[in-house]
C-alpha positions in Angstrom: 0.2 0.0 0.1 2.8 2.5 0.7 4.6 1.7 -2.5 1.1 2.2 -4.1 0.3 5.6 -2.2 3.9 7.0 -3.4 3.5 5.7 -7.2 -0.3 7.7 -6.8 1.4 10.9 -5.5 4.3 10.9 -8.1 1.4 10.2 -11.0 -0.6 13.3 -9.5 2.3 15.5 -8.9 3.4 15.1 -12.8 -0.2 15.6 -14.0 0.1 18.9 -12.4 3.5 19.7 -13.7 2.5 18.5 -16.8 -0.5 20.9 -17.0 1.1 23.7 -15.3 4.2 24.2 -18.0 2.4 23.0 -20.9 4.2 19.6 -21.6 3.4 16.2 -22.4 1.1 17.0 -25.1 0.1 14.6 -27.8 2.7 15.7 -30.1 5.3 14.0 -27.5 4.1 10.7 -28.9 7.3 10.3 -30.3 9.8 11.8 -28.3 11.6 10.6 -25.2 11.5 13.1 -22.7 12.7 14.2 -19.3 12.1 17.1 -16.6 15.8 17.1 -15.5 19.3 16.8 -17.4 21.3 13.4 -17.5 23.0 12.4 -14.3 24.4 9.7 -15.9 25.3 8.0 -19.3 22.4 5.9 -19.0 20.4 9.0 -18.7 21.8 10.8 -21.8 19.9 10.9 -25.1 22.1 9.5 -28.5 21.7 11.2 -31.8 23.6 9.9 -35.0 23.9 9.6 -38.5 25.3 6.0 -39.2 29.0 7.2 -38.4 29.3 10.5 -36.1 27.2 10.5 -33.0 26.7 11.9 -29.9 25.4 11.4 -26.1 23.6 14.5 -24.9 23.6 15.2 -21.4 21.8 18.4 -21.3 23.1 19.9 -18.3 22.2 23.9 -17.9 25.4 25.4 -16.7 27.5 22.5 -17.9 26.9 20.9 -21.3 28.8 17.0 -21.8 28.1 16.1 -25.5 30.2 12.8 -25.4 31.5 11.8 -29.0 31.6 9.0 -31.2 32.9 8.2 -34.9 32.4 4.6 -35.7 36.2 3.8 -37.0 37.6 4.9 -33.8 39.6 1.9 -32.7 42.7 0.4 -31.4 44.2 -2.4 -33.1 45.9 -3.5 -36.3 45.7 -6.5 -38.8 46.8 -9.5 -37.1 47.1 -13.5 -38.2 47.0 -15.6 -35.2 46.2 -19.0 -35.8 47.6 -21.5 -33.4 50.0 -23.5 -35.6 49.3 -27.0 -34.0 45.4 -26.8 -34.3 45.5 -28.8 -37.8 47.7 -31.2 -36.4 45.7 -31.8 -33.5 42.1 -31.6 -35.1 42.1 -35.8 -35.8 42.6 -36.1 -32.1 40.3 -34.0 -30.9 37.6 -35.4 -32.7 38.7 -38.7 -31.1 38.6 -38.0 -27.7 35.0 -36.8 -28.3 33.6 -39.4 -30.0 34.8 -41.4 -27.3 33.2 -39.3 -24.4 36.2 -38.1 -23.0 35.3 -34.1 -22.8 37.8 -33.0 -20.5 40.8 -34.4 -22.1 39.5 -33.3 -25.5 38.7 -29.6 -23.6 42.4 -29.4 -22.2 43.8 -30.5 -25.7 41.9 -27.8 -28.0 42.7 -24.6 -25.3 46.4 -25.8 -26.0 46.3 -26.3 -29.8 43.0 -24.7 -31.3 42.8 -21.3 -29.5 45.3 -18.4 -31.0 47.6 -16.5 -29.0 45.8 -12.9 -29.9 48.4 -10.0 -28.3 46.7 -7.1 -30.2 43.4 -6.4 -28.3 41.2 -4.0 -30.6 39.2 -1.8 -28.5 36.2 0.9 -29.6 36.8 4.2 -28.2 35.2 7.2 -27.7 35.8 10.0 -30.2 36.0 12.5 -26.8 33.8 15.5 -25.3 32.3 18.8 -26.4 32.1 20.6 -23.2 30.3 23.6 -22.6 30.5 26.2 -19.5 27.6 28.5 -20.0 27.1 31.5 -18.1 23.0 32.8 -17.3 21.7 35.8 -15.8 20.5 35.9 -12.5 17.0 33.9 -11.7 15.4 30.8 -10.9 16.3 27.7 -13.4 12.4 26.6 -14.6 10.7 25.2 -17.6 13.7 22.8 -18.1 12.7 20.0 -20.6 15.1 17.9 -22.3 13.9 15.5 -25.2 14.8 13.7 -28.3 12.4 13.5 -31.3 12.3 10.2 -33.1 10.4 12.2 -36.0 13.1 14.6 -36.9 16.0 12.6 -35.1 16.7 16.2 -33.3 17.4 16.2 -29.6 16.4 19.8 -27.6 16.9 21.0 -24.1 14.8 24.0 -23.0 14.8 25.9 -20.0 14.0 29.3 -18.3 16.6 31.4 -16.2 14.6 34.3 -14.8 12.8 35.9 -18.1 15.2 34.4 -20.7 14.5 31.2 -22.9 17.6 29.2 -23.6 17.0 26.4 -26.1 19.8 24.0 -27.4 19.2 21.5 -30.7 21.5 18.9 -31.6 21.6 16.6 -34.5 23.7 14.6 -36.4 23.5 15.5 -40.4 24.3 12.4 -42.9 23.7 14.8 -45.9 26.5 17.3 -44.6 28.3 14.4 -42.3 28.6 16.6 -39.2 27.4 16.9 -35.9 25.1 20.2 -35.5 24.3 22.2 -32.4 22.3 25.4 -32.6 22.2 27.9 -29.2 19.8 30.2 -28.7 17.8 32.5 -26.4 15.2 34.5 -26.1 16.4 37.8 -26.0 19.0 39.1 -27.7 22.9 38.8 -26.6 22.1 36.4 -23.7 24.2 33.7 -25.0 27.7 33.3 -23.1 30.0 30.2 -22.8 33.0 28.4 -22.9 33.7 25.5 -25.6 36.5 22.9 -25.6 37.4 19.5 -26.9 38.6 16.7 -24.5 39.8 12.9 -24.7 40.7 10.8 -22.0 43.8 9.9 -21.4 45.2 13.4 -22.3 47.2 12.6 -25.2 45.2 14.6 -28.1 46.8 17.4 -29.6 44.9 20.6 -29.4 45.1 23.7 -31.6 42.6 26.5 -31.0 42.6 29.6 -33.4 40.2 31.6 -35.7 36.9 30.4 -33.9 37.9 26.7 -34.5 39.1 23.5 -32.3 41.3 20.6 -33.9 41.8 17.8 -31.8 44.2 15.0 -33.1 45.5 11.5 -32.0 47.2 8.6 -33.5 44.9 6.1 -30.7 45.9 3.3 -28.6 49.5 4.6 -28.6 50.3 4.5 -31.9 48.7 0.8 -32.3 44.8 1.7 -34.2 43.7 4.6 -36.1 44.5 8.4 -36.9 41.8 10.6 -35.8 41.0 14.1 -36.0 37.8 16.2 -35.1 37.2 19.8 -36.0 35.1 21.9 -34.4 33.9 25.3 -35.8 32.0 28.0 -33.9 29.2 30.4 -36.0 28.0 33.2 -34.4 24.9 35.6 -34.3 26.1 38.6 -32.8 28.8 39.0 -29.4 32.4 38.1 -29.4 34.3 35.1 -29.7 37.8 35.0 -28.7 40.6 32.1 -27.9 41.4 31.2 -24.1 43.5 28.5 -23.1 42.8 25.8 -25.4 39.1 26.7 -25.3 37.2 29.2 -27.4 35.0 32.0 -25.2 31.8 33.1 -26.8 30.0 36.2 -25.0 26.9 38.2 -25.7 26.2 36.4 -28.5 22.5 36.4 -30.0 22.7 32.9 -31.5 25.4 30.3 -32.4 26.1 27.1 -34.4 28.2 24.6 -33.9 29.7 22.4 -36.1 31.8 19.2 -36.1 33.6 17.2 -38.2 35.6 14.2 -37.6 37.4 11.3 -39.5 40.0 8.7 -39.1 42.7 7.1 -41.7 40.5 3.6 -41.4 39.4 4.2 -45.0 40.4 7.6 -45.3 44.2 8.1 -46.2 44.2 11.9 -44.8 41.4 12.3 -42.0 42.5 15.9 -42.0 41.9 16.5 -45.4 38.8 14.5 -45.2 37.1 16.8 -41.3 38.4 20.0 -43.4 36.4 19.3 -46.6 33.5 18.6 -44.5 33.6 21.7 -42.3 34.6 23.8 -45.4 31.4 22.8 -47.1 28.9 22.9 -44.0 29.8 26.1 -42.8 28.9 27.6 -46.2 25.3 26.4 -45.4 22.7 27.9 -43.0 21.7 26.1 -39.9 18.1 26.1 -41.0 19.3 24.8 -44.6 21.4 21.9 -42.8 18.5 21.2 -40.7 16.0 20.6 -43.2 17.8 18.6 -45.3 18.7 16.3 -42.3 15.4 15.7 -41.6 14.2 15.1 -45.0 16.9 12.6 -45.3 16.2 11.0 -42.2 12.6 10.7 -42.4 12.6 9.2 -45.9 13.6 6.3 -44.0 11.9 6.4 -40.2 8.3 7.7 -42.2 8.2 4.5 -44.2 6.6 2.4 -40.9 3.9 3.7 -38.7 2.5 2.5 -35.4 -0.3 2.5 -33.6 -1.5 0.5 -30.3 -3.7 2.3 -28.6 -3.8 5.6 -26.2 -3.2 6.3 -22.3 -2.7 9.1 -20.3 0.8 7.9 -20.0 2.0 9.8 -22.9 1.7 13.1 -20.9 4.4 12.3 -18.2 8.2 11.9 -18.7 10.1 8.7 -20.3 11.6 7.8 -17.3 8.3 8.4 -15.1 6.9 6.1 -17.5 9.4 3.8 -17.4 9.3 3.7 -13.6 5.4 3.2 -13.7 5.7 0.2 -16.2 7.8 -1.4 -13.8 4.9 -1.1 -11.0 2.3 -2.5 -12.9 0.9 0.5 -15.4 -0.3 -0.5 -19.1 1.6 1.6 -21.7 0.8 0.7 -25.2 2.2 3.9 -26.1 5.5 3.3 -24.6 5.6 0.0 -26.7 5.2 2.1 -29.7 8.1 4.7 -28.8 10.6 1.4 -28.0 9.8 -0.2 -31.0 10.4 3.5 -33.3 13.0 4.5 -30.9 14.8 1.2 -32.0 14.2 1.9 -36.0 15.6 5.2 -35.2 18.9 3.6 -33.6 19.3 1.6 -36.5 19.4 4.6 -38.7 21.5 6.5 -36.6 24.0 3.9 -36.4 24.6 2.3 -39.8 24.3 3.9 -42.7 26.0 2.8 -46.4 29.4 2.7 -46.6 30.5 2.7 -43.2 30.9 -0.3 -40.4 27.8 -2.0 -39.2 26.3 -1.1 -35.7 28.9 -2.7 -33.0 27.9 -4.2 -29.6 26.7 -0.7 -28.3 25.6 0.8 -32.0 28.0 3.8 -32.3 27.6 5.5 -28.7 30.3 4.1 -26.2 31.9 6.7 -23.7 35.7 5.8 -22.4 38.8 3.8 -23.9 37.6 0.6 -22.8 34.0 0.0 -23.6 32.2 -3.3 -22.3 33.9 -6.2 -24.3 35.6 -3.5 -26.7 32.0 -2.7 -28.2 33.1 -5.5 -30.7 31.5 -7.5 -33.2 30.1 -10.7 -31.4 28.9 -12.7 -34.1 27.7 -15.6 -32.4 23.9 -13.5 -32.1 24.6 -10.1 -31.2 25.3 -8.6 -34.4 22.8 -10.4 -36.0 20.4 -9.4 -33.6 21.3 -6.2 -34.8 19.8 -6.5 -38.0 16.8 -8.6 -37.7 14.8 -5.8 -37.6 16.2 -4.2 -41.0 14.1 -6.1 -43.9 11.4 -6.7 -41.9 10.7 -2.8 -40.7 11.7 -1.3 -44.3 15.3 -0.5 -43.4 16.7 -2.4 -46.1 19.6 0.2 -46.6 21.0 0.0 -43.3 21.7 -3.6 -43.8 24.4 -3.1 -46.2 26.9 -2.5 -43.8 26.6 -5.7 -42.4 26.9 -7.0 -45.8 30.4 -5.2 -46.8 31.8 -6.0 -43.8 30.9 -10.1 -43.9 32.5 -9.9 -47.4 35.8 -8.2 -45.8 35.8 -11.2 -43.0 36.3 -13.8 -46.2 39.8 -12.9 -46.8 41.0 -13.7 -43.0 38.4 -16.6 -43.1 40.2 -18.4 -46.0 43.2 -18.3 -44.4 41.7 -19.3 -40.8 40.0 -22.3 -42.5 43.2 -23.4 -44.7 45.5 -23.0 -41.9 43.8 -23.9 -39.0 41.9 -26.8 -40.2 43.3 -27.6 -43.6 39.9 -26.9 -46.0 39.0 -24.7 -48.3 36.1 -22.6 -47.9 36.3 -19.3 -45.3 35.1 -19.3 -41.5 34.8 -16.9 -38.5 34.2 -17.7 -34.8 32.7 -15.7 -32.2 34.1 -12.6 -32.8 35.8 -9.9 -34.5 36.4 -6.4 -35.2 37.5 -3.9 -38.0 40.4 -5.7 -38.9 38.3 -8.4 -39.7 40.2 -11.5 -38.0 38.4 -14.6 -37.8 40.5 -17.2 -35.3 39.5 -18.0 -31.7 41.2 -17.3 -28.7 40.3 -17.6 -24.9 38.7 -20.2 -23.8 36.8 -23.1 -25.9 33.4 -22.4 -23.7 33.0 -19.6 -26.2 35.8 -19.3 -28.6 35.5 -23.3 -30.0 32.5 -22.4 -32.5 33.5 -22.1 -35.9 29.6 -20.9 -37.2 29.9 -17.1 -37.2 30.3 -16.4 -40.6 27.8 -19.5 -41.3 25.3 -18.1 -39.4 25.8 -14.2 -40.8 25.3 -15.5 -44.3 22.0 -15.8 -43.3 21.6 -11.9 -43.9 22.4 -11.9 -47.2 19.9 -14.2 -48.8 17.1 -12.7 -46.3 18.1 -9.5 -48.2 17.2 -10.9 -51.4 14.1 -12.5 -50.0 13.0 -9.3 -49.1 13.7 -7.3 -52.0 14.3 -9.7 -55.3 17.5 -7.8 -55.8 19.2 -9.9 -58.0 22.6 -7.8 -58.4 22.9 -8.4 -54.6 22.4 -12.0 -55.0 25.1 -12.3 -58.1 27.5 -9.6 -56.6 27.2 -10.0 -52.8 25.3 -12.8 -51.2 26.3 -15.5 -53.5 29.8 -15.3 -53.0 29.3 -15.1 -49.1 27.1 -17.9 -49.4 28.9 -20.4 -51.1 32.5 -19.8 -49.6 31.0 -20.2 -46.0 28.9 -23.1 -47.3 32.1 -25.1 -48.9 33.4 -24.8 -45.4 30.5 -26.2 -43.7 30.9 -29.3 -46.3 34.6 -29.8 -45.9 33.9 -29.5 -42.1 31.7 -32.3 -41.4 32.8 -35.7 -40.5 30.9 -38.7 -39.9 30.5 -40.1 -36.9 31.3 -43.3 -36.4 28.4 -44.6 -34.2 25.3 -43.1 -36.3 27.4 -43.0 -39.8 25.6 -39.5 -39.9 27.3 -36.4 -40.8 28.2 -34.2 -37.6 29.8 -30.8 -36.6 32.9 -30.6 -34.5 35.0 -29.8 -32.4 32.2 -27.0 -31.7 30.0 -26.1 -28.6 26.3 -24.7 -28.1 27.4 -21.1 -27.5 29.0 -20.4 -24.2 26.7 -23.0 -22.8 28.1 -25.8 -20.3 26.9 -29.7 -19.4 27.7 -32.1 -17.0 29.0 -35.3 -17.8 28.3 -38.6 -16.6 31.1 -38.7 -14.2 30.0 -35.3 -12.8 32.5 -33.0 -14.9 31.7 -29.6 -16.2 32.2 -29.2 -20.1 31.5 -27.6 -23.1 32.7 -29.2 -26.6 30.9 -32.1 -28.6 30.7 -33.7 -31.6 27.5 -32.4 -33.1 25.9 -29.6 -31.1 22.2 -29.2 -32.2 22.7 -25.4 -33.0 25.6 -25.7 -35.7 23.7 -28.4 -37.6 20.7 -25.9 -37.1 22.7 -23.2 -39.2 24.5 -25.4 -41.6 20.9 -26.6 -42.8 20.2 -23.2 -43.2 23.1 -22.2 -44.9 23.3 -25.0 -47.1 19.6 -24.9 -48.2 19.8 -20.7 -49.2 23.0 -21.7 -51.1 21.4 -24.3 -52.9 18.3 -22.2 -53.5 20.6 -19.3 -54.4 22.6 -21.6 -57.4 19.1 -22.5 -58.8 18.1 -18.6 -58.9 21.2 -17.7 -60.8 21.6 -21.3 -62.6 25.1 -21.6 -61.6 27.3 -24.1 -60.0 24.9 -27.3 -60.7 27.8 -29.7 -59.4 28.3 -27.8 -56.2 24.9 -27.7 -55.9 24.3 -31.6 -56.0 27.0 -31.8 -53.5 25.3 -29.6 -50.9 22.1 -31.6 -51.6 24.0 -35.0 -50.8 25.4 -33.6 -47.9 21.9 -32.3 -46.4 20.8 -35.6 -46.6 23.5 -37.0 -44.4 23.4 -34.3 -42.1 22.8 -35.2 -38.2 18.9 -34.2 -37.3 17.6 -32.3 -34.7 16.5 -34.7 -31.9 13.6 -34.3 -29.5 14.8 -35.6 -25.5 13.2 -38.2 -23.4 11.7 -35.5 -21.7 9.9 -33.7 -25.1 12.7 -30.8 -25.4 14.5 -30.1 -28.5 18.6 -31.7 -27.0 20.9 -28.9 -27.1 24.1 -31.3 -27.5 24.3 -34.9 -28.9 23.3 -36.6 -25.8 20.7 -35.8 -23.0 23.3 -34.0 -20.9 22.4 -32.6 -17.5 22.7 -28.6 -17.9 24.8 -27.0 -15.7 22.9 -23.9 -16.6 19.5 -24.7 -17.2 18.6 -21.0 -17.3 21.7 -20.0 -19.2 21.3 -16.5 -21.7 21.7 -18.2 -24.8 19.0 -20.8 -26.1 21.1 -21.6 -28.8 18.9 -25.0 -30.1 16.1 -22.6 -31.0 17.8 -21.5 -33.9 15.5 -23.5 -36.0 12.4 -21.9 -34.8 14.0 -18.1 -34.6 16.0 -16.7 -36.4 15.6 -19.9 -38.7 12.4 -20.8 -40.7 13.3 -25.0 -39.9 10.7 -25.2 -37.0 7.0 -24.2 -38.1 3.6 -25.0 -37.3 3.3 -25.5 -41.0 5.9 -28.1 -41.4 7.3 -29.4 -38.2 4.1 -29.0 -35.3 6.2 -32.2 -33.3 9.2 -29.9 -33.6 7.1 -26.7 -32.5 6.0 -28.0 -29.4 9.4 -29.5 -28.5 10.8 -25.4 -28.8 7.6 -24.6 -26.6 8.7 -26.7 -23.9 12.5 -26.0 -24.6 12.0 -22.4 -23.7 9.3 -22.5 -21.0 12.1 -24.9 -19.2 14.5 -22.1 -20.4 12.7 -19.2 -18.4 11.4 -21.3 -15.2 15.3 -21.8 -14.4 16.0 -18.1 -14.8 16.5 -17.6 -18.4 16.1 -14.4 -20.0 17.8 -12.5 -17.6 20.0 -10.0 -19.8 18.3 -8.0 -22.2 19.4 -9.4 -25.8 18.4 -12.8 -24.4 14.7 -11.4 -23.7 14.5 -10.1 -26.9 15.3 -13.4 -28.0 12.5 -15.0 -26.2 9.7 -12.4 -27.8 10.8 -13.6 -31.1 10.6 -17.1 -30.1 6.8 -16.4 -28.7 6.0 -14.4 -31.9 7.0 -17.6 -33.9 5.1 -20.0 -31.6 2.3 -17.8 -32.0 1.9 -17.0 -28.5 1.1 -13.3 -28.5 0.4 -13.1 -24.5 4.1 -15.1 -24.0 5.6 -12.4 -26.1 4.0 -9.6 -24.5 4.4 -10.7 -21.0 8.5 -11.1 -22.0 8.7 -7.7 -23.7 6.8 -5.8 -21.0 9.8 -8.0 -18.9 12.5 -6.3 -21.4 11.1 -2.9 -20.2 10.8 -3.4 -16.6 14.1 -5.4 -16.1 16.6 -4.7 -18.6 15.9 -1.0 -19.8 17.8 1.7 -19.0 16.2 5.6 -18.2 17.1 6.1 -21.9 15.7 3.5 -23.2 18.3 1.6 -24.0 18.7 -2.2 -23.4 20.9 -3.3 -20.6 22.7 -6.7 -20.7 23.9 -5.3 -17.7 25.4 -3.1 -18.7 24.2 -1.1 -22.0 24.3 -3.4 -24.8 22.2 -2.4 -27.9 21.1 -5.5 -29.7 18.1 -5.6 -27.2 17.1 -2.4 -28.8 17.3 -4.1 -32.0 16.1 -7.5 -30.9 12.9 -6.6 -29.2 11.5 -4.3 -32.1 11.9 -7.5 -34.5 10.2 -9.4 -32.3 7.1 -6.7 -32.3 7.2 -6.9 -36.0 6.9 -10.6 -35.9 4.1 -10.5 -33.3 2.1 -8.5 -36.0 3.6 -10.1 -39.4 5.5 -13.0 -40.2 6.2 -14.6 -43.7 9.3 -17.0 -42.9 6.8 -20.2 -43.6 6.8 -19.3 -47.1 3.3 -17.4 -46.7 2.4 -14.1 -45.3 0.8 -14.7 -41.9 -1.4 -11.3 -40.5 -1.4 -10.8 -36.7 0.2 -14.5 -36.2 0.6 -13.1 -32.1 -1.6 -10.4 -31.1 -1.9 -9.9 -27.7 -4.9 -8.7 -26.1 -3.1 -5.9 -24.6 -3.3 -4.1 -27.7 -7.1 -4.9 -28.9 -7.1 -2.0 -31.6 -3.9 -0.7 -33.5 -2.6 -0.3 -36.9 0.6 -0.3 -38.4 1.9 0.3 -42.1 4.8 -0.3 -44.2 6.2 -3.5 -42.7 8.0 -5.5 -45.2 7.4 -9.6 -46.4 9.6 -11.7 -48.1 8.9 -11.9 -51.8 8.6 -8.4 -51.7 5.4 -6.9 -50.0 4.6 -4.4 -48.4 1.7 -4.7 -46.0 -0.8 -2.4 -43.7 -3.1 -3.6 -41.1 -5.9 -2.3 -39.0 -7.6 -4.6 -36.4 -10.1 -3.9 -33.9 -11.5 -5.8 -30.7 -8.5 -8.4 -31.3 -9.6 -8.9 -34.8 -8.6 -7.9 -38.0 -10.3 -5.5 -39.7 -8.6 -4.4 -42.8 -4.9 -5.5 -44.6 -3.5 -3.5 -47.7 -1.0 -5.8 -49.5 1.5 -3.9 -52.0 3.4 -6.3 -54.3 6.5 -4.8 -55.3 8.1 -7.3 -57.6 4.8 -9.3 -59.1 5.5 -12.7 -57.0 2.6 -14.5 -56.2 1.8 -14.9 -52.1 -0.5 -16.8 -49.8 -2.1 -15.1 -47.3 -3.0 -16.2 -44.0 -5.1 -15.2 -41.6 -6.2 -17.8 -38.7 -7.2 -20.5 -40.5 -8.3 -18.7 -43.7 -5.7 -18.6 -46.5 -6.0 -16.7 -49.8 -3.7 -16.4 -52.8 -2.8 -13.1 -54.1 -2.2 -12.7 -58.0 0.9 -12.1 -59.3 0.8 -8.5 -60.7 3.8 -6.0 -59.9 2.3 -3.3 -58.5 -1.0 -4.1 -57.4 -2.4 -3.0 -54.4 -4.8 -5.4 -52.6 -7.2 -4.3 -50.1 -8.5 -7.8 -48.1 -11.6 -7.4 -45.0 -11.3 -9.1 -41.6 -12.3 -12.1 -43.3 -9.5 -12.3 -46.3 -12.3 -11.1 -48.8 -10.9 -9.1 -51.4 -12.5 -5.4 -51.2 -10.7 -3.5 -54.0 -7.5 -4.2 -55.9 -5.8 -1.6 -58.2 -2.5 -1.6 -60.7 
């Protein structure tokens, strides 16, 4: 009761505050907003243009913009294959087939793990610091927000009778971070401005209203970076003051910051200078207009409405707290969904690096897990929402990255395993290493590239882009499939082909003698990935009408691959035997890959595996599963594919209640961005699925969303879908065929076939009866 009274008091206080200040109007539906500055990084607001980003703290007397540029990495290219690996491989396999798991592990850690000496890490670009001087008076009407419709962060407040405002955004067209400071009274803007970087090793040059900051990061083992900051003032005076710039009594000020490294550019100074010179010739209004237009051509493709409550009138952190205390807030789900799409647009643009473990937003010189590219689920989850939520272009940096991995992957396949093809293990970085290092529990897993290759095929399924299929997707699929076909060996007991030595990522089991082990021959996830990869490669070669002999080889390999097995307790087996799990609530739920993101376990094709998958996920949750943000996001997708809308919704709410930070960032803990992408993918799967050779409408709609609508979702086969529903039932669906493929549409037990007409738009009612059709 005490907690309830406290919550009610907070809510009534906020209602009064909202009414008194005029804050919290319905235009806030797509805004993260707060009534106080960020006290910590986990409360700051992210802006980004795919490459250049900032975290906005929104202080009154001090403002900190923590800066990032996606290629600011330490490290360098390196080869560290263990020279003993190839010779030890047959012995390790022999030990595993004989059930000598501890001996196999010890030998693998001595002979398979590489000696990685150069540990690369992503790093902050630095900080943009403002020390502001205000007239005397009380600070009132404070508000800090991020508008997802415009990708502009704002800070507003009054000091006495003067209203101050800051607008911050990162422009893709102008490749610059832009800060605009204004005040309601002329001559009211006075502040000191500086750039800084942890470690105090950066070189600073201040002159002519500009600051240049440069450093060869990682003590010379990493990229050379440069940032340039320009002050453009309307009125007042600009002076240089001890490695800082002072602005006095200005009417308005625009700050432009550009940055570059030599990761791809041979001369980062020239690049940053060119960008700054171009941007400073333009007005703030023109830069902002182009920024919004560029951003909205992606963001506005999808619109979602899940119903309204009065919660929209309250700040985002208060809404999150209320949700944690049992409040219902469908518009917070909408905000969180569109925030995920915003983050992908802001951290992954064509021509750049893919989004890393923290997107592009990471503080300090040593972020958690180096903010690297974990390829045993994390980077894949980053891109689950790309195709279905109409952000296909944002997928491209991942494809480019996979193409670049192949060169080192070929060497690793040859030198470590003695076979052809290309391979990558559990993690990598911008220098594209593919060898394993560390402990076998996470490292002895050669399926990273094989899993990632699913994405290049999915892009083709959604877009029908045959140029992509021929030039980008198929080369990756073929080389990854070649490795897997060469990697598999015959199990002497069953005569089936199995993968190994390998693991079920990061998980362990207990042997019959009570030892904790991790490596086996034939983990279920490996076979699910290989089945997915080989099937996709076969289909791609058929589409392109090439490599018939290779296709026949893959078909034969698939026929001999060990199948997914159901254990005596009705669950899908994770390993080759029914071992006791050392961690029955482990965060990785790898043996459900075939349910999601794979498509081997469906109601239409394998109902017995679907039942076993349900028992598998229920067992994980019963034993504490889903305790990390990304794992809970994966569970939302699992339940969506199981077509259990209530369980999917319960886990989505659990993600927001237990694993979401005040600024809506996903909490592993600490912050890790994959959950921010995985959860919107799960929401999309609740509303639309197309992985089982049909477009399924509202397959997992929960009771919590009885009325709503969504538009702009994409389905495999080149379809774009809009839907409305009322009372928990489909009211209307509009389906556009972009490619002219025939398509089967399902709603519940009702099924119809769409005609194969390119550009045709078909409108269906709630019984799938055609209302209208136009070409």
